[in-house]
C-alpha positions in Angstrom: 2.7 220.0 125.7 0.3 217.6 127.7 1.3 214.5 126.1 5.7 215.7 126.4 5.1 216.1 130.2 3.0 213.0 130.6 6.1 211.5 128.6 8.2 213.3 130.9 7.1 212.0 133.9 7.3 208.8 133.2 10.6 208.4 132.6 11.6 210.0 135.5 9.0 208.3 137.4 11.1 205.4 135.5 14.7 206.4 136.3 13.5 206.7 139.9 12.4 203.2 140.9 15.3 202.1 138.5 17.5 203.2 141.2 15.3 201.5 143.8 16.3 198.9 145.9 13.1 196.6 146.3 12.4 194.2 149.3 9.1 192.0 150.1 8.6 190.4 153.2 5.7 189.3 155.8 5.3 190.5 159.1 3.1 189.5 162.2 2.5 190.8 165.4 -0.1 192.2 168.3 -2.7 195.2 168.2 -3.4 196.6 171.4 -6.7 198.1 170.0 -8.9 201.1 171.2 -11.9 203.2 170.8 -12.0 206.7 171.3 -16.4 207.7 171.6 -18.4 209.9 174.5 -21.2 207.7 175.6 -22.8 208.3 178.8 -21.1 207.0 182.0 -18.8 204.7 179.7 -15.1 203.8 179.8 -13.9 202.2 177.2 -10.7 199.7 177.2 -7.7 198.7 175.5 -8.7 195.0 173.6 -5.3 192.5 172.2 -5.9 191.6 168.6 -3.6 190.1 165.9 -1.9 191.9 162.7 -0.3 190.1 160.3 0.4 190.3 156.7 2.9 191.2 153.7 5.2 194.0 153.0 6.6 195.8 150.2 9.5 198.3 150.9 11.0 200.5 148.2 14.4 202.4 148.9 16.0 205.0 147.1 19.1 205.5 149.0 20.3 204.9 152.4 18.4 207.2 154.4 15.0 207.6 152.4 12.8 204.9 151.0 9.0 204.5 151.1 7.2 201.4 152.8 3.6 200.2 152.1 1.7 197.0 153.5 -1.3 194.9 153.0 -2.2 193.6 156.6 -5.4 191.4 157.9 -6.1 193.2 161.3 -8.4 193.0 164.6 -9.6 196.7 165.9 -12.1 197.3 168.4 -12.3 197.9 172.4 -14.3 196.7 175.0 -16.6 199.1 177.0 -18.3 199.1 180.9 -21.4 201.4 181.2 -22.3 201.6 185.2 -25.6 202.9 186.2 -27.3 203.1 189.7 -30.2 203.5 190.7 -32.0 204.4 193.3 -35.4 203.9 194.1 -37.5 203.9 197.0 -39.8 201.0 196.8 -37.0 198.7 195.9 -33.6 199.3 196.6 -30.4 200.6 195.2 -29.8 198.5 191.6 -26.5 199.0 189.9 -26.6 197.5 186.3 -22.9 197.2 184.6 -23.2 196.7 180.6 -20.1 195.4 179.2 -19.8 195.6 175.4 -17.1 194.0 173.2 -16.3 195.8 169.7 -14.8 192.7 167.7 -13.3 194.2 164.5 -11.7 193.1 161.8 -10.4 195.0 158.9 -7.9 194.7 155.8 -5.5 197.7 156.4 -2.9 199.2 154.0 -0.5 201.8 155.4 1.8 203.8 153.0 4.7 205.2 154.9 8.1 207.4 154.0 11.1 205.7 155.4 13.4 207.3 157.0 16.7 204.6 157.4 19.6 204.7 160.0 22.2 202.3 159.4 24.6 201.8 162.0 28.0 200.1 160.8 28.2 197.5 163.7 30.4 194.4 162.4 32.1 194.1 165.8 28.8 193.3 167.4 29.0 189.9 166.4 32.1 189.8 163.1 32.3 185.8 163.3 28.9 186.2 161.1 28.5 189.0 160.0 30.3 191.2 157.3 28.3 194.0 156.3 25.9 196.5 158.7 23.6 194.3 160.9 22.3 196.6 162.2 19.8 199.8 161.1 16.8 202.3 162.6 14.1 203.5 160.5 11.7 206.3 161.4 8.2 206.3 159.2 5.1 208.3 159.3 2.0 208.6 156.8 -1.1 207.4 156.8 -3.3 204.0 156.3 -6.6 202.7 154.6 -8.9 200.5 156.0 -12.1 198.5 155.0 -13.7 196.5 157.7 -14.4 192.9 156.6 -16.7 191.5 159.7 -17.8 192.6 163.0 -19.1 191.4 165.9 -20.7 193.3 169.0 -21.0 191.0 172.1 -23.5 192.5 175.0 -23.7 191.2 178.8 -26.0 193.1 181.3 -24.8 192.3 184.9 -27.8 193.7 187.8 -26.8 194.0 191.9 -30.2 194.8 194.0 -29.4 195.7 197.4 -32.9 195.9 198.7 -34.3 197.9 201.3 -33.6 195.3 203.8 -30.1 194.6 202.9 -30.8 191.7 201.4 -28.5 191.2 197.7 -28.9 189.2 194.7 -27.0 189.5 191.2 -29.3 189.3 188.2 -27.1 188.1 184.7 -28.7 188.6 181.4 -27.2 186.0 178.9 -24.6 187.5 176.4 -26.3 188.9 173.1 -23.6 188.8 169.9 -23.8 189.5 166.5 -23.3 191.7 163.3 -24.4 195.4 163.1 -25.1 195.9 159.8 -24.9 199.1 160.1 -21.6 199.5 160.7 -19.5 201.6 158.5 -16.5 199.2 157.1 -14.3 201.9 155.1 -11.5 203.3 157.6 -8.0 205.6 157.5 -6.1 207.8 159.4 -3.3 208.8 160.5 0.0 206.2 161.3 3.8 207.1 162.3 6.5 204.4 164.1 9.8 203.0 164.8 11.9 199.9 164.3 15.1 198.1 164.0 16.6 195.9 161.6 19.2 193.4 161.7 20.8 191.8 158.8 20.5 188.2 158.5 22.2 188.2 155.1 23.7 189.7 152.1 19.7 189.5 151.2 17.0 188.4 154.4 17.2 191.3 157.1 14.9 190.7 160.7 12.6 193.5 161.4 10.9 194.9 165.3 8.2 197.7 164.3 6.2 199.3 166.8 3.8 201.9 165.4 0.9 203.9 166.4 -2.6 204.0 164.4 -4.7 206.9 164.7 -8.2 206.8 163.6 -10.0 209.8 161.7 -12.4 207.5 159.9 -16.2 207.8 161.6 -17.2 203.8 162.0 -20.8 205.2 163.7 -21.7 207.7 160.6 -24.4 205.1 159.3 -25.7 205.3 163.2 -25.1 201.8 164.1 -24.5 202.4 168.0 -26.9 204.4 170.2 -26.3 206.2 173.3 -30.0 207.8 174.7 -31.0 209.7 171.4 -27.5 210.4 170.3 -24.6 208.4 167.9 -21.7 209.4 169.0 -18.4 209.8 166.8 -16.6 206.8 167.4 -12.7 206.0 166.2 -10.1 203.5 166.0 -6.8 203.7 167.4 -4.0 201.1 168.1 -0.6 200.4 169.1 1.0 197.9 167.1 4.0 195.6 168.0 5.6 193.7 164.8 8.2 191.1 164.0 9.2 190.8 160.3 11.2 189.6 158.1 12.0 191.5 154.5 14.2 189.9 151.7 15.8 192.2 148.9 14.7 190.9 145.6 16.8 193.4 143.4 20.3 193.5 142.7 22.4 195.8 145.5 22.5 199.8 144.7 25.7 201.7 144.9 24.1 204.9 145.9 26.8 208.4 146.1 
């Protein structure tokens, strides 16, 4: 009975995939990445990085499909911690500590894709003869694996002594790899985009998506705040420009 069920499932899956229209392409874009964490007297700011790689898209109808990518993606953030110490023996010292979290991942998202084709031959009638614009909405999740990390720390002390004299001490920047960094990342992803037919088989795509990390890359206690090890999660807004090429024969769906 189980063998029959397996065979039936394979037949149905093969039939389903045979009806799919397959697109293969490439994309490149920018990450506006950040880190969610609670460190004492510390704020996190966006870090701009790049992303790019290959994309594979299955359309099972005019309005429904699946999409997966394999991307190189630069994540991370920049943090700033400001501590004011008022010492009656020397004066007031403001210590500013800035840390750059430069994290590089291979990311593999998987999306359910809803297509909204728009018949817009009137826009450029002299060049396009089919639908030239389509809007797509998608959502799903992603898996990421960290392939590199560089943590850069710089410290600056600003002293106003008891006589009102001011001085600044800058400690040289220290950079290096944190070996306790947890490389496994995963989370939710969703976005929208628009595609333009360049030919009967090729499309230009413009996408915007948001990654909401659920994995804690500080689970191995790589980064400490006093005596605590805060949970640290990635997030990013991604803007992408891509091209996809249909590699199967056109499908006629009813």
